[in-house]
C-alpha positions in Angstrom: 6.5 59.9 0.5 8.2 63.4 1.4 8.1 64.3 5.2 6.4 67.0 6.0 9.1 69.0 7.6 10.9 69.2 4.0 8.2 71.4 3.0 8.3 70.1 -0.7 4.9 68.4 -1.0 2.9 70.7 -3.0 6.2 71.6 -5.1 6.9 68.0 -5.8 3.2 67.3 -6.5 2.9 69.9 -9.2 6.4 68.6 -11.1 5.3 65.1 -11.2 1.9 66.2 -12.7 3.6 68.1 -15.2 6.1 65.5 -15.9 3.3 62.8 -16.2 1.4 65.0 -18.4 4.6 65.4 -20.9 5.1 61.9 -20.9 1.5 60.8 -21.5 1.3 63.0 -24.4 4.6 62.1 -25.6 4.8 58.5 -25.3 3.4 55.9 -27.8 1.8 53.8 -24.9 1.1 53.9 -21.1 3.9 51.3 -20.2 6.4 53.4 -21.9 5.2 56.6 -20.4 5.4 55.1 -17.0 8.9 53.9 -17.3 10.0 57.3 -18.6 8.0 59.0 -15.7 9.8 56.8 -13.5 13.1 57.4 -14.8 12.5 61.1 -14.6 11.3 61.6 -11.2 12.5 58.4 -9.1 15.7 60.7 -8.3 14.1 63.8 -7.3 11.6 62.0 -4.9 14.6 60.0 -3.2 16.2 63.5 -2.8 13.3 64.9 -1.4 12.7 62.0 0.9 16.5 62.1 2.3 16.1 65.5 2.9 13.1 65.3 5.1 14.8 62.3 6.7 17.7 64.5 7.7 15.8 67.3 8.8 14.1 65.0 11.3 17.0 63.6 12.5 18.9 66.7 13.1 17.0 67.9 15.7 17.1 64.7 17.8 20.6 63.4 17.2 22.4 66.8 17.0 20.6 68.8 20.1 22.3 71.8 20.8 23.6 72.7 24.4 20.7 75.1 25.1 21.8 76.2 28.6 25.3 76.8 26.8 23.8 79.2 24.3 22.3 81.6 27.3 
C-alpha cells in the first residue's frame, strides 16, 4: 500500500488499471494475465511504498534544529 504522504496513490491506481486492462486483453487466460500484471507492477509498487516510508521517517528521524534556523 502506498502511503498518503507520497501523493502517488491516484497515479499508481491509474497506471495499475491501464496495465491490468492491457494484460487482460492480451493474455490467453486469467492466470497468465495475473502473472504478467504482477511482474510489471510489483517493482513500481515497491518503489512507491519505500518512498512513502522514507518520507514518513525523515521528519521523525532527521528533525532539523529549528531554533538554530532562526
